TORKOL-4160 file (C-alpha; in steps of 0.2 Angstrom, whole numbers, padded with zeros to 4 digits, m for minus):
210
<pt num="1" X="0000" Y="0000" Z="0000"/>
<pt num="2" X="0007" Y="0017" Z="m0005"/>
<pt num="3" X="0009" Y="0031" Z="0008"/>
<pt num="4" X="0003" Y="0049" Z="0006"/>
<pt num="5" X="0014" Y="0057" Z="m0006"/>
<pt num="6" X="0010" Y="0075" Z="m0004"/>
<pt num="7" X="0017" Y="0087" Z="0009"/>
<pt num="8" X="0006" Y="0101" Z="0005"/>
<pt num="9" X="m0008" Y="0108" Z="0017"/>
<pt num="10" X="m0022" Y="0096" Z="0021"/>
<pt num="11" X="m0038" Y="0102" Z="0029"/>
<pt num="12" X="m0047" Y="0089" Z="0040"/>
<pt num="13" X="m0064" Y="0091" Z="0047"/>
<pt num="14" X="m0065" Y="0084" Z="0064"/>
<pt num="15" X="m0082" Y="0089" Z="0070"/>
<pt num="16" X="m0076" Y="0098" Z="0086"/>
<pt num="17" X="m0065" Y="0113" Z="0081"/>
<pt num="18" X="m0070" Y="0130" Z="0075"/>
<pt num="19" X="m0055" Y="0136" Z="0065"/>
<pt num="20" X="m0051" Y="0148" Z="0052"/>
<pt num="21" X="m0062" Y="0149" Z="0037"/>
<pt num="22" X="m0058" Y="0137" Z="0023"/>
<pt num="23" X="m0056" Y="0146" Z="0006"/>
<pt num="24" X="m0063" Y="0139" Z="m0010"/>
<pt num="25" X="m0045" Y="0134" Z="m0015"/>
<pt num="26" X="m0043" Y="0124" Z="0001"/>
<pt num="27" X="m0056" Y="0111" Z="m0003"/>
<pt num="28" X="m0047" Y="0094" Z="m0008"/>
<pt num="29" X="m0042" Y="0094" Z="m0026"/>
<pt num="30" X="m0047" Y="0079" Z="m0037"/>
<pt num="31" X="m0029" Y="0074" Z="m0038"/>
<pt num="32" X="m0027" Y="0073" Z="m0019"/>
<pt num="33" X="m0043" Y="0063" Z="m0018"/>
<pt num="34" X="m0037" Y="0051" Z="m0031"/>
<pt num="35" X="m0020" Y="0049" Z="m0022"/>
<pt num="36" X="m0030" Y="0045" Z="m0006"/>
<pt num="37" X="m0041" Y="0032" Z="m0015"/>
<pt num="38" X="m0025" Y="0024" Z="m0023"/>
<pt num="39" X="m0018" Y="0022" Z="m0005"/>
<pt num="40" X="m0034" Y="0011" Z="m0002"/>
<pt num="41" X="m0035" Y="0001" Z="m0019"/>
<pt num="42" X="m0025" Y="m0002" Z="m0034"/>
<pt num="43" X="m0034" Y="0006" Z="m0049"/>
<pt num="44" X="m0032" Y="0003" Z="m0068"/>
<pt num="45" X="m0029" Y="0017" Z="m0079"/>
<pt num="46" X="m0047" Y="0018" Z="m0085"/>
<pt num="47" X="m0053" Y="0018" Z="m0067"/>
<pt num="48" X="m0041" Y="0032" Z="m0063"/>
<pt num="49" X="m0048" Y="0042" Z="m0077"/>
<pt num="50" X="m0066" Y="0039" Z="m0071"/>
<pt num="51" X="m0062" Y="0042" Z="m0052"/>
<pt num="52" X="m0053" Y="0059" Z="m0056"/>
<pt num="53" X="m0068" Y="0065" Z="m0065"/>
<pt num="54" X="m0079" Y="0060" Z="m0051"/>
<pt num="55" X="m0068" Y="0069" Z="m0039"/>
<pt num="56" X="m0067" Y="0084" Z="m0050"/>
<pt num="57" X="m0086" Y="0085" Z="m0051"/>
<pt num="58" X="m0087" Y="0085" Z="m0032"/>
<pt num="59" X="m0074" Y="0098" Z="m0030"/>
<pt num="60" X="m0083" Y="0109" Z="m0043"/>
<pt num="61" X="m0099" Y="0107" Z="m0033"/>
<pt num="62" X="m0091" Y="0110" Z="m0016"/>
<pt num="63" X="m0082" Y="0126" Z="m0022"/>
<pt num="64" X="m0099" Y="0134" Z="m0025"/>
<pt num="65" X="m0103" Y="0132" Z="m0007"/>
<pt num="66" X="m0097" Y="0142" Z="0007"/>
<pt num="67" X="m0085" Y="0133" Z="0020"/>
<pt num="68" X="m0099" Y="0135" Z="0033"/>
<pt num="69" X="m0112" Y="0126" Z="0021"/>
<pt num="70" X="m0101" Y="0112" Z="0015"/>
<pt num="71" X="m0103" Y="0100" Z="0030"/>
<pt num="72" X="m0122" Y="0100" Z="0028"/>
<pt num="73" X="m0127" Y="0105" Z="0011"/>
<pt num="74" X="m0112" Y="0096" Z="0003"/>
<pt num="75" X="m0116" Y="0079" Z="0012"/>
<pt num="76" X="m0127" Y="0072" Z="m0002"/>
<pt num="77" X="m0114" Y="0077" Z="m0015"/>
<pt num="78" X="m0101" Y="0068" Z="m0005"/>
<pt num="79" X="m0112" Y="0053" Z="m0003"/>
<pt num="80" X="m0116" Y="0053" Z="m0022"/>
<pt num="81" X="m0097" Y="0054" Z="m0026"/>
<pt num="82" X="m0094" Y="0039" Z="m0014"/>
<pt num="83" X="m0107" Y="0029" Z="m0023"/>
<pt num="84" X="m0100" Y="0033" Z="m0040"/>
<pt num="85" X="m0083" Y="0028" Z="m0034"/>
<pt num="86" X="m0090" Y="0011" Z="m0028"/>
<pt num="87" X="m0098" Y="0009" Z="m0045"/>
<pt num="88" X="m0082" Y="0009" Z="m0055"/>
<pt num="89" X="m0073" Y="m0003" Z="m0043"/>
<pt num="90" X="m0073" Y="m0022" Z="m0045"/>
<pt num="91" X="m0081" Y="m0033" Z="m0031"/>
<pt num="92" X="m0064" Y="m0036" Z="m0023"/>
<pt num="93" X="m0060" Y="m0018" Z="m0023"/>
<pt num="94" X="m0077" Y="m0013" Z="m0016"/>
<pt num="95" X="m0074" Y="m0025" Z="m0002"/>
<pt num="96" X="m0058" Y="m0016" Z="0003"/>
<pt num="97" X="m0065" Y="0001" Z="0000"/>
<pt num="98" X="m0080" Y="m0002" Z="0011"/>
<pt num="99" X="m0070" Y="m0007" Z="0026"/>
<pt num="100" X="m0057" Y="0007" Z="0024"/>
<pt num="101" X="m0060" Y="0023" Z="0034"/>
<pt num="102" X="m0063" Y="0038" Z="0023"/>
<pt num="103" X="m0048" Y="0047" Z="0031"/>
<pt num="104" X="m0038" Y="0033" Z="0022"/>
<pt num="105" X="m0046" Y="0035" Z="0005"/>
<pt num="106" X="m0060" Y="0022" Z="0008"/>
<pt num="107" X="m0079" Y="0023" Z="0010"/>
<pt num="108" X="m0082" Y="0016" Z="0027"/>
<pt num="109" X="m0097" Y="0025" Z="0034"/>
<pt num="110" X="m0097" Y="0017" Z="0051"/>
<pt num="111" X="m0089" Y="0027" Z="0066"/>
<pt num="112" X="m0070" Y="0027" Z="0065"/>
<pt num="113" X="m0063" Y="0023" Z="0082"/>
<pt num="114" X="m0046" Y="0031" Z="0078"/>
<pt num="115" X="m0054" Y="0048" Z="0073"/>
<pt num="116" X="m0066" Y="0047" Z="0088"/>
<pt num="117" X="m0051" Y="0044" Z="0100"/>
<pt num="118" X="m0042" Y="0059" Z="0091"/>
<pt num="119" X="m0057" Y="0070" Z="0094"/>
<pt num="120" X="m0058" Y="0065" Z="0112"/>
<pt num="121" X="m0040" Y="0069" Z="0115"/>
<pt num="122" X="m0040" Y="0086" Z="0107"/>
<pt num="123" X="m0057" Y="0090" Z="0116"/>
<pt num="124" X="m0050" Y="0085" Z="0133"/>
<pt num="125" X="m0034" Y="0095" Z="0130"/>
<pt num="126" X="m0043" Y="0111" Z="0124"/>
<pt num="127" X="m0055" Y="0110" Z="0139"/>
<pt num="128" X="m0041" Y="0109" Z="0152"/>
<pt num="129" X="m0031" Y="0123" Z="0143"/>
<pt num="130" X="m0046" Y="0134" Z="0144"/>
<pt num="131" X="m0049" Y="0130" Z="0162"/>
<pt num="132" X="m0031" Y="0133" Z="0168"/>
<pt num="133" X="m0026" Y="0148" Z="0157"/>
<pt num="134" X="m0023" Y="0165" Z="0166"/>
<pt num="135" X="m0030" Y="0174" Z="0151"/>
<pt num="136" X="m0047" Y="0166" Z="0154"/>
<pt num="137" X="m0049" Y="0167" Z="0172"/>
<pt num="138" X="m0044" Y="0186" Z="0171"/>
<pt num="139" X="m0058" Y="0189" Z="0159"/>
<pt num="140" X="m0072" Y="0178" Z="0167"/>
<pt num="141" X="m0067" Y="0174" Z="0184"/>
<pt num="142" X="m0067" Y="0156" Z="0191"/>
<pt num="143" X="m0071" Y="0144" Z="0177"/>
<pt num="144" X="m0087" Y="0135" Z="0179"/>
<pt num="145" X="m0090" Y="0127" Z="0161"/>
<pt num="146" X="m0081" Y="0126" Z="0145"/>
<pt num="147" X="m0090" Y="0121" Z="0129"/>
<pt num="148" X="m0082" Y="0118" Z="0112"/>
<pt num="149" X="m0088" Y="0123" Z="0096"/>
<pt num="150" X="m0098" Y="0109" Z="0086"/>
<pt num="151" X="m0090" Y="0110" Z="0069"/>
<pt num="152" X="m0075" Y="0117" Z="0060"/>
<pt num="153" X="m0057" Y="0112" Z="0055"/>
<pt num="154" X="m0040" Y="0106" Z="0060"/>
<pt num="155" X="m0025" Y="0110" Z="0050"/>
<pt num="156" X="m0011" Y="0098" Z="0046"/>
<pt num="157" X="0005" Y="0108" Z="0042"/>
<pt num="158" X="0019" Y="0095" Z="0043"/>
<pt num="159" X="0027" Y="0083" Z="0030"/>
<pt num="160" X="0014" Y="0069" Z="0027"/>
<pt num="161" X="0028" Y="0058" Z="0022"/>
<pt num="162" X="0033" Y="0056" Z="0040"/>
<pt num="163" X="0016" Y="0047" Z="0044"/>
<pt num="164" X="0008" Y="0031" Z="0038"/>
<pt num="165" X="m0009" Y="0040" Z="0042"/>
<pt num="166" X="m0007" Y="0059" Z="0043"/>
<pt num="167" X="m0025" Y="0062" Z="0046"/>
<pt num="168" X="m0022" Y="0056" Z="0064"/>
<pt num="169" X="m0007" Y="0067" Z="0066"/>
<pt num="170" X="m0013" Y="0086" Z="0064"/>
<pt num="171" X="0002" Y="0097" Z="0066"/>
<pt num="172" X="m0009" Y="0111" Z="0073"/>
<pt num="173" X="m0027" Y="0117" Z="0076"/>
<pt num="174" X="m0038" Y="0130" Z="0083"/>
<pt num="175" X="m0054" Y="0128" Z="0093"/>
<pt num="176" X="m0067" Y="0141" Z="0099"/>
<pt num="177" X="m0073" Y="0138" Z="0116"/>
<pt num="178" X="m0087" Y="0146" Z="0126"/>
<pt num="179" X="m0082" Y="0149" Z="0144"/>
<pt num="180" X="m0094" Y="0152" Z="0158"/>
<pt num="181" X="m0086" Y="0159" Z="0174"/>
<pt num="182" X="m0091" Y="0167" Z="0190"/>
<pt num="183" X="m0089" Y="0185" Z="0182"/>
<pt num="184" X="m0097" Y="0182" Z="0165"/>
<pt num="185" X="m0096" Y="0172" Z="0149"/>
<pt num="186" X="m0084" Y="0174" Z="0135"/>
<pt num="187" X="m0078" Y="0165" Z="0119"/>
<pt num="188" X="m0060" Y="0161" Z="0117"/>
<pt num="189" X="m0049" Y="0155" Z="0103"/>
<pt num="190" X="m0037" Y="0141" Z="0108"/>
<pt num="191" X="m0023" Y="0137" Z="0096"/>
<pt num="192" X="m0013" Y="0121" Z="0099"/>
<pt num="193" X="0001" Y="0111" Z="0091"/>
<pt num="194" X="0005" Y="0092" Z="0090"/>
<pt num="195" X="0023" Y="0086" Z="0090"/>
<pt num="196" X="0029" Y="0070" Z="0081"/>
<pt num="197" X="0026" Y="0060" Z="0096"/>
<pt num="198" X="0007" Y="0065" Z="0096"/>
<pt num="199" X="0009" Y="0076" Z="0111"/>
<pt num="200" X="m0002" Y="0092" Z="0112"/>
<pt num="201" X="0004" Y="0108" Z="0118"/>
<pt num="202" X="m0004" Y="0125" Z="0119"/>
<pt num="203" X="0002" Y="0138" Z="0107"/>
<pt num="204" X="m0009" Y="0153" Z="0112"/>
<pt num="205" X="m0027" Y="0157" Z="0119"/>
<pt num="206" X="m0035" Y="0174" Z="0116"/>
<pt num="207" X="m0052" Y="0182" Z="0116"/>
<pt num="208" X="m0061" Y="0177" Z="0100"/>
<pt num="209" X="m0067" Y="0195" Z="0096"/>
<pt num="210" X="m0050" Y="0202" Z="0095"/>
């Protein structure tokens, strides 16, 4: 199985972070999508051509949506693209595709335990960071409750060649959190980094309205 061959920016939707807006050009290119699929199954030249067209059609549709609308309004288009990809695969390829997580180029629709663990790890880190940060307590007093945003993005900025599965190793990310304290309520932006060993560290935390 081939590894990811690109070291350019990847944007990963984790369903827990509210990060910087994703521009039209940041939506996954057809070439990148094809490379991820080929990490999953070996394609014939004819299949590569068909898959590339399917992914390009999806990108064209998604580029017409705002980043905020993509998760919901683009869902059917993504499902249609996955169905179209399944349609060009052999039965043997479909069996592999169906049991491979989407982060690895497959079409598995069941909950991905590895991604769920990553979300939980980041969520716990961000909550603790917000609870303990002097910047937060200075603004809202004693922290009583921290709530993370429900949707957004995490950015991988490292060299994907270092990792068998770069989707599980985001280099950095930003979460918006709503903090309720004894002196009031305020929204903060928590920016963190992940090192090569998978350890999270706080980069900065600041009021989101700055």
